[in-house]
SETI-550511 format. One record per atom (N, C-alpha, C, O): residue in three letters; atom name; x, y, z. Coordinates in steps of 0.001 Angstrom, whole numbers. Example, Ala and Ser with C-alpha at 12.3 -4.5 7.8 and 13.67 -1.06 7.14 Angstrom:
2
<sese->ala, keke->N, xx->13190, yy->-5690, zz->7800>;
<sese->ala, keke->CA, xx->12300, yy->-4500, zz->7800>;
<sese->ala, keke->C, xx->13200, yy->-3300, zz->7800>;
<sese->ala, keke->O, xx->14236, yy->-3319, zz->8465>;
<sese->ser, keke->N, xx->12850, yy->-2250, zz->7080>;
<sese->ser, keke->CA, xx->13670, yy->-1060, zz->7140>;
<sese->ser, keke->C, xx->12900, yy->30, zz->7870>;
<sese->ser, keke->O, xx->13409, yy->1138, zz->8039>;
% end
This chain:
70
<sese->met, keke->N, xx->825, yy->-1196, zz->0>;
<sese->met, keke->CA, xx->0, yy->0, zz->0>;
<sese->met, keke->C, xx->868, yy->1257, zz->0>;
<sese->met, keke->O, xx->591, yy->2218, zz->-718>;
<sese->met, keke->N, xx->1924, yy->1234, zz->819>;
<sese->met, keke->CA, xx->2810, yy->2399, zz->892>;
<sese->met, keke->C, xx->3474, yy->2645, zz->-463>;
<sese->met, keke->O, xx->3673, yy->3792, zz->-864>;
<sese->arg, keke->N, xx->3815, yy->1562, zz->-1164>;
<sese->arg, keke->CA, xx->4443, yy->1703, zz->-2473>;
<sese->arg, keke->C, xx->3503, yy->2409, zz->-3444>;
<sese->arg, keke->O, xx->3938, yy->3265, zz->-4215>;
<sese->leu, keke->N, xx->2219, yy->2059, zz->-3414>;
<sese->leu, keke->CA, xx->1243, yy->2711, zz->-4284>;
<sese->leu, keke->C, xx->1084, yy->4182, zz->-3939>;
<sese->leu, keke->O, xx->951, yy->5023, zz->-4829>;
<sese->leu, keke->N, xx->1096, yy->4492, zz->-2655>;
<sese->leu, keke->CA, xx->991, yy->5885, zz->-2229>;
<sese->leu, keke->C, xx->2192, yy->6687, zz->-2721>;
<sese->leu, keke->O, xx->2039, yy->7807, zz->-3208>;
<sese->leu, keke->N, xx->3379, yy->6117, zz->-2594>;
<sese->leu, keke->CA, xx->4579, yy->6811, zz->-3061>;
<sese->leu, keke->C, xx->4565, yy->6991, zz->-4580>;
<sese->leu, keke->O, xx->4989, yy->8028, zz->-5090>;
<sese->leu, keke->N, xx->4078, yy->5983, zz->-5297>;
<sese->leu, keke->CA, xx->3965, yy->6102, zz->-6745>;
<sese->leu, keke->C, xx->2970, yy->7197, zz->-7112>;
<sese->leu, keke->O, xx->3219, yy->7968, zz->-8039>;
<sese->trp, keke->N, xx->1852, yy->7277, zz->-6402>;
<sese->trp, keke->CA, xx->855, yy->8311, zz->-6664>;
<sese->trp, keke->C, xx->1433, yy->9697, zz->-6394>;
<sese->trp, keke->O, xx->1204, yy->10622, zz->-7174>;
<sese->ile, keke->N, xx->2168, yy->9851, zz->-5316>;
<sese->ile, keke->CA, xx->2794, yy->11142, zz->-5000>;
<sese->ile, keke->C, xx->3793, yy->11505, zz->-6083>;
<sese->ile, keke->O, xx->3855, yy->12657, zz->-6511>;
<sese->arg, keke->N, xx->4570, yy->10536, zz->-6527>;
<sese->arg, keke->CA, xx->5546, yy->10794, zz->-7595>;
<sese->arg, keke->C, xx->4834, yy->11218, zz->-8876>;
<sese->arg, keke->O, xx->5292, yy->12129, zz->-9567>;
<sese->thr, keke->N, xx->3735, yy->10575, zz->-9194>;
<sese->thr, keke->CA, xx->2972, yy->10919, zz->-10388>;
<sese->thr, keke->C, xx->2463, yy->12355, zz->-10319>;
<sese->thr, keke->O, xx->2514, yy->13083, zz->-11311>;
<sese->leu, keke->N, xx->1984, yy->12753, zz->-9172>;
<sese->leu, keke->CA, xx->1453, yy->14109, zz->-9021>;
<sese->leu, keke->C, xx->2543, yy->15167, zz->-9082>;
<sese->leu, keke->O, xx->2308, yy->16271, zz->-9574>;
<sese->thr, keke->N, xx->3729, yy->14845, zz->-8591>;
<sese->thr, keke->CA, xx->4786, yy->15854, zz->-8514>;
<sese->thr, keke->C, xx->5705, yy->15862, zz->-9726>;
<sese->thr, keke->O, xx->6396, yy->16853, zz->-9964>;
<sese->thr, keke->N, xx->5729, yy->14787, zz->-10493>;
<sese->thr, keke->CA, xx->6630, yy->14725, zz->-11644>;
<sese->thr, keke->C, xx->5893, yy->14308, zz->-12917>;
<sese->thr, keke->O, xx->6474, yy->13646, zz->-13776>;
<sese->ala, keke->N, xx->4651, yy->14679, zz->-13043>;
<sese->ala, keke->CA, xx->3829, yy->14253, zz->-14181>;
<sese->ala, keke->C, xx->4463, yy->14566, zz->-15544>;
<sese->ala, keke->O, xx->4455, yy->13692, zz->-16410>;
<sese->pro, keke->N, xx->5008, yy->15760, zz->-15777>;
<sese->pro, keke->CA, xx->5595, yy->16010, zz->-17103>;
<sese->pro, keke->C, xx->6752, yy->15062, zz->-17416>;
<sese->pro, keke->O, xx->6885, yy->14612, zz->-18554>;
<sese->gln, keke->N, xx->7573, yy->14758, zz->-16446>;
<sese->gln, keke->CA, xx->8695, yy->13850, zz->-16660>;
<sese->gln, keke->C, xx->8186, yy->12447, zz->-17001>;
<sese->gln, keke->O, xx->8705, yy->11810, zz->-17918>;
<sese->ile, keke->N, xx->7200, yy->11971, zz->-16289>;
<sese->ile, keke->CA, xx->6650, yy->10641, zz->-16530>;
<sese->ile, keke->C, xx->6002, yy->10593, zz->-17909>;
<sese->ile, keke->O, xx->6158, yy->9608, zz->-18631>;
<sese->thr, keke->N, xx->5284, yy->11634, zz->-18277>;
<sese->thr, keke->CA, xx->4645, yy->11691, zz->-19597>;
<sese->thr, keke->C, xx->5685, yy->11643, zz->-20701>;
<sese->thr, keke->O, xx->5543, yy->10886, zz->-21661>;
<sese->ala, keke->N, xx->6727, yy->12447, zz->-20568>;
<sese->ala, keke->CA, xx->7787, yy->12472, zz->-21580>;
<sese->ala, keke->C, xx->8477, yy->11113, zz->-21675>;
<sese->ala, keke->O, xx->8781, yy->10651, zz->-22775>;
<sese->tyr, keke->N, xx->8721, yy->10481, zz->-20556>;
<sese->tyr, keke->CA, xx->9350, yy->9165, zz->-20535>;
<sese->tyr, keke->C, xx->8491, yy->8156, zz->-21297>;
<sese->tyr, keke->O, xx->9000, yy->7418, zz->-22141>;
<sese->his, keke->N, xx->7200, yy->8123, zz->-21004>;
<sese->his, keke->CA, xx->6322, yy->7154, zz->-21648>;
<sese->his, keke->C, xx->6126, yy->7440, zz->-23138>;
<sese->his, keke->O, xx->6031, yy->6508, zz->-23938>;
<sese->leu, keke->N, xx->6065, yy->8706, zz->-23514>;
<sese->leu, keke->CA, xx->5962, yy->9034, zz->-24937>;
<sese->leu, keke->C, xx->7215, yy->8590, zz->-25683>;
<sese->leu, keke->O, xx->7128, yy->8020, zz->-26771>;
<sese->gly, keke->N, xx->8374, yy->8850, zz->-25097>;
<sese->gly, keke->CA, xx->9629, yy->8405, zz->-25704>;
<sese->gly, keke->C, xx->9692, yy->6894, zz->-25816>;
<sese->gly, keke->O, xx->10152, yy->6359, zz->-26824>;
<sese->asp, keke->N, xx->9232, yy->6207, zz->-24783>;
<sese->asp, keke->CA, xx->9207, yy->4750, zz->-24793>;
<sese->asp, keke->C, xx->8332, yy->4238, zz->-25938>;
<sese->asp, keke->O, xx->8726, yy->3323, zz->-26661>;
<sese->arg, keke->N, xx->7160, yy->4821, zz->-26099>;
<sese->arg, keke->CA, xx->6250, yy->4397, zz->-27170>;
<sese->arg, keke->C, xx->6864, yy->4649, zz->-28548>;
<sese->arg, keke->O, xx->6741, yy->3816, zz->-29446>;
<sese->gln, keke->N, xx->7525, yy->5795, zz->-28713>;
<sese->gln, keke->CA, xx->8146, yy->6111, zz->-29997>;
<sese->gln, keke->C, xx->9298, yy->5161, zz->-30296>;
<sese->gln, keke->O, xx->9473, yy->4729, zz->-31435>;
<sese->leu, keke->N, xx->10079, yy->4837, zz->-29279>;
<sese->leu, keke->CA, xx->11202, yy->3924, zz->-29464>;
<sese->leu, keke->C, xx->10704, yy->2520, zz->-29800>;
<sese->leu, keke->O, xx->11265, yy->1854, zz->-30670>;
<sese->arg, keke->N, xx->9663, yy->2071, zz->-29121>;
<sese->arg, keke->CA, xx->9097, yy->743, zz->-29417>;
<sese->arg, keke->C, xx->8523, yy->694, zz->-30834>;
<sese->arg, keke->O, xx->8646, yy->-322, zz->-31518>;
<sese->ala, keke->N, xx->7901, yy->1783, zz->-31274>;
<sese->ala, keke->CA, xx->7372, yy->1838, zz->-32642>;
<sese->ala, keke->C, xx->8509, yy->1802, zz->-33660>;
<sese->ala, keke->O, xx->8400, yy->1139, zz->-34692>;
<sese->leu, keke->N, xx->9591, yy->2508, zz->-33374>;
<sese->leu, keke->CA, xx->10748, yy->2487, zz->-34262>;
<sese->leu, keke->C, xx->11340, yy->1085, zz->-34318>;
<sese->leu, keke->O, xx->11664, yy->593, zz->-35399>;
<sese->met, keke->N, xx->11481, yy->445, zz->-33179>;
<sese->met, keke->CA, xx->12044, yy->-899, zz->-33143>;
<sese->met, keke->C, xx->11161, yy->-1866, zz->-33938>;
<sese->met, keke->O, xx->11675, yy->-2731, zz->-34648>;
<sese->ala, keke->N, xx->9856, yy->-1727, zz->-33824>;
<sese->ala, keke->CA, xx->8934, yy->-2581, zz->-34581>;
<sese->ala, keke->C, xx->9090, yy->-2349, zz->-36085>;
<sese->ala, keke->O, xx->9058, yy->-3299, zz->-36867>;
<sese->ala, keke->N, xx->9258, yy->-1089, zz->-36490>;
<sese->ala, keke->CA, xx->9421, yy->-771, zz->-37911>;
<sese->ala, keke->C, xx->10732, yy->-1341, zz->-38448>;
<sese->ala, keke->O, xx->10777, yy->-1872, zz->-39558>;
<sese->val, keke->N, xx->11789, yy->-1230, zz->-37659>;
<sese->val, keke->CA, xx->13082, yy->-1784, zz->-38081>;
<sese->val, keke->C, xx->12994, yy->-3309, zz->-38121>;
<sese->val, keke->O, xx->13524, yy->-3934, zz->-39039>;
<sese->arg, keke->N, xx->12329, yy->-3912, zz->-37134>;
<sese->arg, keke->CA, xx->12138, yy->-5373, zz->-37117>;
<sese->arg, keke->C, xx->11389, yy->-5826, zz->-38379>;
<sese->arg, keke->O, xx->11755, yy->-6826, zz->-38997>;
<sese->glu, keke->N, xx->10362, yy->-5101, zz->-38747>;
<sese->glu, keke->CA, xx->9591, yy->-5446, zz->-39944>;
<sese->glu, keke->C, xx->10446, yy->-5320, zz->-41197>;
<sese->glu, keke->O, xx->10374, yy->-6161, zz->-42092>;
<sese->lys, keke->N, xx->11253, yy->-4272, zz->-41258>;
<sese->lys, keke->CA, xx->12098, yy->-4041, zz->-42422>;
<sese->lys, keke->C, xx->13173, yy->-5120, zz->-42555>;
<sese->lys, keke->O, xx->13450, yy->-5586, zz->-43660>;
<sese->glu, keke->N, xx->13778, yy->-5518, zz->-41434>;
<sese->glu, keke->CA, xx->14916, yy->-6444, zz->-41477>;
<sese->glu, keke->C, xx->14505, yy->-7915, zz->-41423>;
<sese->glu, keke->O, xx->15285, yy->-8790, zz->-41798>;
<sese->gly, keke->N, xx->13302, yy->-8187, zz->-40964>;
<sese->gly, keke->CA, xx->12840, yy->-9573, zz->-40900>;
<sese->gly, keke->C, xx->13671, yy->-10426, zz->-39962>;
<sese->gly, keke->O, xx->13969, yy->-10017, zz->-38840>;
<sese->ala, keke->N, xx->14048, yy->-11622, zz->-40424>;
<sese->ala, keke->CA, xx->14772, yy->-12588, zz->-39594>;
<sese->ala, keke->C, xx->16162, yy->-12100, zz->-39193>;
<sese->ala, keke->O, xx->16727, yy->-12598, zz->-38220>;
<sese->ala, keke->N, xx->16719, yy->-11144, zz->-39918>;
<sese->ala, keke->CA, xx->18052, yy->-10629, zz->-39597>;
<sese->ala, keke->C, xx->18041, yy->-9693, zz->-38390>;
<sese->ala, keke->O, xx->19099, yy->-9366, zz->-37853>;
<sese->phe, keke->N, xx->16863, yy->-9262, zz->-37962>;
<sese->phe, keke->CA, xx->16748, yy->-8304, zz->-36851>;
<sese->phe, keke->C, xx->17151, yy->-8935, zz->-35528>;
<sese->phe, keke->O, xx->16764, yy->-10060, zz->-35213>;
<sese->thr, keke->N, xx->17944, yy->-8181, zz->-34753>;
<sese->thr, keke->CA, xx->18213, yy->-8533, zz->-33359>;
<sese->thr, keke->C, xx->18087, yy->-7265, zz->-32529>;
<sese->thr, keke->O, xx->18414, yy->-6173, zz->-32995>;
<sese->val, keke->N, xx->17617, yy->-7413, zz->-31308>;
<sese->val, keke->CA, xx->17487, yy->-6253, zz->-30429>;
<sese->val, keke->C, xx->18863, yy->-5658, zz->-30166>;
<sese->val, keke->O, xx->19026, yy->-4438, zz->-30177>;
<sese->gly, keke->N, xx->19853, yy->-6514, zz->-29931>;
<sese->gly, keke->CA, xx->21213, yy->-6022, zz->-29681>;
<sese->gly, keke->C, xx->21757, yy->-5221, zz->-30847>;
<sese->gly, keke->O, xx->22365, yy->-4168, zz->-30655>;
<sese->gly, keke->N, xx->21539, yy->-5723, zz->-32065>;
<sese->gly, keke->CA, xx->21995, yy->-4998, zz->-33249>;
<sese->gly, keke->C, xx->21290, yy->-3660, zz->-33394>;
<sese->gly, keke->O, xx->21910, yy->-2654, zz->-33736>;
<sese->phe, keke->N, xx->19992, yy->-3656, zz->-33131>;
<sese->phe, keke->CA, xx->19212, yy->-2414, zz->-33187>;
<sese->phe, keke->C, xx->19764, yy->-1400, zz->-32188>;
<sese->phe, keke->O, xx->19999, yy->-243, zz->-32537>;
<sese->met, keke->N, xx->19966, yy->-1831, zz->-30959>;
<sese->met, keke->CA, xx->20466, yy->-922, zz->-29915>;
<sese->met, keke->C, xx->21888, yy->-454, zz->-30230>;
<sese->met, keke->O, xx->22210, yy->715, zz->-30016>;
<sese->asp, keke->N, xx->22734, yy->-1339, zz->-30731>;
<sese->asp, keke->CA, xx->24097, yy->-943, zz->-31096>;
<sese->asp, keke->C, xx->24094, yy->135, zz->-32167>;
<sese->asp, keke->O, xx->24832, yy->1115, zz->-32073>;
<sese->arg, keke->N, xx->23258, yy->-49, zz->-33190>;
<sese->arg, keke->CA, xx->23184, yy->967, zz->-34255>;
<sese->arg, keke->C, xx->22657, yy->2288, zz->-33719>;
<sese->arg, keke->O, xx->23172, yy->3355, zz->-34054>;
<sese->met, keke->N, xx->21636, yy->2210, zz->-32890>;
<sese->met, keke->CA, xx->21061, yy->3435, zz->-32343>;
<sese->met, keke->C, xx->22081, yy->4168, zz->-31462>;
<sese->met, keke->O, xx->22237, yy->5385, zz->-31562>;
<sese->met, keke->N, xx->22762, yy->3423, zz->-30611>;
<sese->met, keke->CA, xx->23733, yy->4054, zz->-29712>;
<sese->met, keke->C, xx->24933, yy->4613, zz->-30481>;
<sese->met, keke->O, xx->25541, yy->5593, zz->-30050>;
<sese->ser, keke->N, xx->25273, yy->4001, zz->-31605>;
<sese->ser, keke->CA, xx->26402, yy->4503, zz->-32398>;
<sese->ser, keke->C, xx->26089, yy->5872, zz->-33005>;
<sese->ser, keke->O, xx->26995, yy->6610, zz->-33392>;
<sese->leu, keke->N, xx->24798, yy->6202, zz->-33084>;
<sese->leu, keke->CA, xx->24397, yy->7499, zz->-33631>;
<sese->leu, keke->C, xx->24471, yy->8612, zz->-32596>;
<sese->leu, keke->O, xx->24365, yy->9789, zz->-32938>;
<sese->gly, keke->N, xx->24651, yy->8245, zz->-31333>;
<sese->gly, keke->CA, xx->24717, yy->9239, zz->-30270>;
<sese->gly, keke->C, xx->23339, yy->9742, zz->-29880>;
<sese->gly, keke->O, xx->22317, yy->9184, zz->-30281>;
<sese->ser, keke->N, xx->23331, yy->10795, zz->-29099>;
<sese->ser, keke->CA, xx->22082, yy->11376, zz->-28624>;
<sese->ser, keke->C, xx->21430, yy->12173, zz->-29750>;
<sese->ser, keke->O, xx->22027, yy->13096, zz->-30304>;
<sese->ala, keke->N, xx->20195, yy->11801, zz->-30078>;
<sese->ala, keke->CA, xx->19500, yy->12462, zz->-31186>;
<sese->ala, keke->C, xx->17999, yy->12353, zz->-30970>;
<sese->ala, keke->O, xx->17538, yy->11482, zz->-30233>;
<sese->pro, keke->N, xx->17235, yy->13230, zz->-31606>;
<sese->pro, keke->CA, xx->15780, yy->13101, zz->-31540>;
<sese->pro, keke->C, xx->15339, yy->11792, zz->-32205>;
<sese->pro, keke->O, xx->15993, yy->11308, zz->-33129>;
<sese->ile, keke->N, xx->14241, yy->11232, zz->-31735>;
<sese->ile, keke->CA, xx->13761, yy->9953, zz->-32248>;
<sese->ile, keke->C, xx->13484, yy->10018, zz->-33755>;
<sese->ile, keke->O, xx->13647, yy->9022, zz->-34460>;
<sese->gly, keke->N, xx->13070, yy->11181, zz->-34243>;
<sese->gly, keke->CA, xx->12826, yy->11332, zz->-35676>;
<sese->gly, keke->C, xx->14087, yy->11127, zz->-36500>;
<sese->gly, keke->O, xx->14029, yy->10561, zz->-37592>;
<sese->leu, keke->N, xx->15225, yy->11579, zz->-35989>;
<sese->leu, keke->CA, xx->16492, yy->11385, zz->-36697>;
<sese->leu, keke->C, xx->16889, yy->9914, zz->-36667>;
<sese->leu, keke->O, xx->17355, yy->9376, zz->-37671>;
<sese->tyr, keke->N, xx->16708, yy->9260, zz->-35518>;
<sese->tyr, keke->CA, xx->16963, yy->7813, zz->-35457>;
<sese->tyr, keke->C, xx->16124, yy->7095, zz->-36503>;
<sese->tyr, keke->O, xx->16621, yy->6230, zz->-37224>;
<sese->arg, keke->N, xx->14837, yy->7463, zz->-36580>;
<sese->arg, keke->CA, xx->13926, yy->6813, zz->-37528>;
<sese->arg, keke->C, xx->14436, yy->7019, zz->-38956>;
<sese->arg, keke->O, xx->14484, yy->6079, zz->-39750>;
<sese->glu, keke->N, xx->14809, yy->8246, zz->-39268>;
<sese->glu, keke->CA, xx->15283, yy->8556, zz->-40620>;
<sese->glu, keke->C, xx->16542, yy->7744, zz->-40959>;
<sese->glu, keke->O, xx->16644, yy->7177, zz->-42047>;
<sese->leu, keke->N, xx->17484, yy->7692, zz->-40036>;
<sese->leu, keke->CA, xx->18748, yy->7005, zz->-40308>;
<sese->leu, keke->C, xx->18625, yy->5486, zz->-40286>;
<sese->leu, keke->O, xx->19241, yy->4801, zz->-41103>;
<sese->leu, keke->N, xx->17840, yy->4959, zz->-39361>;
<sese->leu, keke->CA, xx->17733, yy->3503, zz->-39253>;
<sese->leu, keke->C, xx->16816, yy->2891, zz->-40303>;
<sese->leu, keke->O, xx->16946, yy->1712, zz->-40634>;
<sese->leu, keke->N, xx->15896, yy->3683, zz->-40826>;
<sese->leu, keke->CA, xx->14985, yy->3170, zz->-41847>;
<sese->leu, keke->C, xx->15326, yy->3685, zz->-43236>;
<sese->leu, keke->O, xx->14632, yy->3372, zz->-44203>;
<sese->asp, keke->N, xx->16404, yy->4484, zz->-43342>;
<sese->asp, keke->CA, xx->16829, yy->5053, zz->-44627>;
<sese->asp, keke->C, xx->15708, yy->5787, zz->-45341>;
<sese->asp, keke->O, xx->15501, yy->5621, zz->-46543>;
<sese->gln, keke->N, xx->14988, yy->6602, zz->-44578>;
<sese->gln, keke->CA, xx->13887, yy->7355, zz->-45182>;
<sese->gln, keke->C, xx->14324, yy->8764, zz->-45490>;
<sese->gln, keke->O, xx->13534, yy->9556, zz->-46004>;
% end
């Protein structure tokens, strides 16, 4: 019960941070799904993450453009 109360307090005090985190998570999962679809059986999560990390810190749109060659 205390854990739920602390989570609720955190949600109320850091809502923008939590929202941004979850939006980024959804965008990253969508990108990973698109790359998985494009690469088929050759896709690996490790390979995807290695390529993404090799690009450095960038907006998700740039990752999408570079990883999907769009």
